N, C-alpha and C positions, 0 to 999 in steps of 0.2 A: 181960229176955227178953220178958216179957209186953208191955212198951211197944213193942218191935220188932214183935211179932205184930200189935198193934193198928195201928201205923203202916203196916205192909204191907197190912193189911186195908183201911184207909181209902184208901190209895194205889190199891189194886186197884179199889175202887168208883169213884174218879175216872176211871181209865182206861176202865173199862167204860162209864161214862156218856158219855165223850167220843167213843166210836165210834158212838153212836146216831144223831146227825145224818148221818154219812156212810153208815151202813147205810140210813137212810130215803131218802137221795138215790139210792142204788143201787137200792133196791126200787121207788121211784116213777118212775125214769127208764128202767127196763128193762135196765140194764147187767147183763151176765152175772156170775155169781159168779166166773168165771175172771178177768175184767178187774178185779174188785174185789180179789181176793186178790193179783193181780199188782201192782197199785198199792201195796198195803200192804206187801208183802214185798220190793219192789224199789226202795225209796226212794233207794238209793245209785246206781241206774242213771242214766247221763247219756248225752249224745250225743257226748261226747269220747272219743277213742281213749286207750288206756292209756299211750301215749307223750306225751300232751299234758297241760298244766296245766289244771285246772278253775278258771276265774275265777268262775263262777256256774253253778248248775244246780238246777232244781226241776221237780216234777211239777205239771201243771195238771189241772183237771177234764177228763174224757174220755180220760185216759191220755197226753195230749201232754206233751212235755218241752221246756223252754227251757233251752239251755246256751250259755255263752260259753266257748270253748276256745282255748288258745294253745299254740304250739310251746314246748317246754322252752327256757328261757333267753331268751325273747323280750325285746326292749327296744322303746323307742318307734320305732326305725328299723330293727330287724332282726327276723327271724322273722315270725310272723303271729298275729293274733287273729281268731276267726271266731264269729259268732252262728249258732246252729242251732236249728231248731224242727221238731217233728214226733214221730214214733214211732221207736223204735230200728230197726224194720224198714222204715220209709219216711220219709225226711227230706223235709219239705214246703218248707223254706226254709233257705238258708244265705247269709250275707252277711259279707263280700264273697264273690263267686263263686270268686275265686282267692286263694291265700295272699298276704296283704298285711300289711305292718307296720301297727300301730295308729295311728301318728301321722297326724292329719288325718282319720281315719275314726271312731274311737271317742273318746268323751269321758267323763270321770268328774266327778261333781258331788256335793259335800257339801251337801245341801239341808236340813241340820238347822236347827231353829228352837226356841229355848228348851230345854225338856227332851225334845223329840222328835228322835230321831236318824233321819236318812234319807240313804242313799247311793244314787247312781244311776249306771248305765252307760247311755249312750245313743248312738245313731247315726241318721243320716238316710239314707233310701233313696228317692230321688225326692221325692215330696210327703209321704212318711210319716216320722214320727219314732218310733223304737222306744225305749221307756224301760223298763229293767230296774231295779226298785227294791228296796231292802232297808231295812226299818225294823221297826216292830212286826210288820208282815206284809210278806212279800216277794211280788213278782209281776211281771207284764208289762203294759204299756199301749202301745197304738199310737194315734198322733194324726195326723190329716190335716186341714189347714186349720183349726187351733185347735179341733177336735172330737175327742173320744175315740171311736174306732171299735171298739176292742177293749180289754178290761180283764179280767184274771183274776188272782186271788191264788194263790200256791203252796199246794198241799194237803199236800205232803211234799217231803222232800229234805234230805239231809245237807249239801248244798252250797248251800243257799238263802241265801247271804250273799256279798257281793262280797269276793273274797279279797284278802289283803294284797299278793300279787304283782300283781294287777290295778291296785291303787292306785299301785304303784311304776312301772308300765309305761305306763298310759294317762294322757294329758294331762288335767289338772284345769282345769275352767273354773268360772266363777261361776254360781250358780243363776239361773234365769230363770222367767218366768211359766209356761212349758210344763211345768216340773218339778212343778207342783202341780195338774195336771188330774186 
């Protein structure tokens, strides 16, 4: 019993310390306490509808969410997969604009090397390549003309991993140089 109390006490200390950098960020950037508590308490929030499968979703700094959603039962040639970015109250981007099967639009890459595991969902939209990655840290990168123009890591999210369904539905391609920007 005493060991359990000590184990819980030391676990509490680790949790308490782990929130200090996030708290410092909130205090130094002027974010309101409302947005801070909303990000902490709503890590399960996604941009997917309740009738959709969640292929990936996580919260980024500033409260934005990146989600990859699919119709239930989607296959490579039926249903749809859609990337969404923004806030639950205001979607800033969705791709593709209409419900489209994933074949030829989205790609899956196993970019693991050695003991480092990295999986990627990616798509091209004009000159831009969007890379949703899952590894030790998950996140989003946007590349234009071989330059990273946006990169953010996930700060929370129960779905910050590429789902097994996504791997079964989205075409797998070999890793390339852009997967490591």
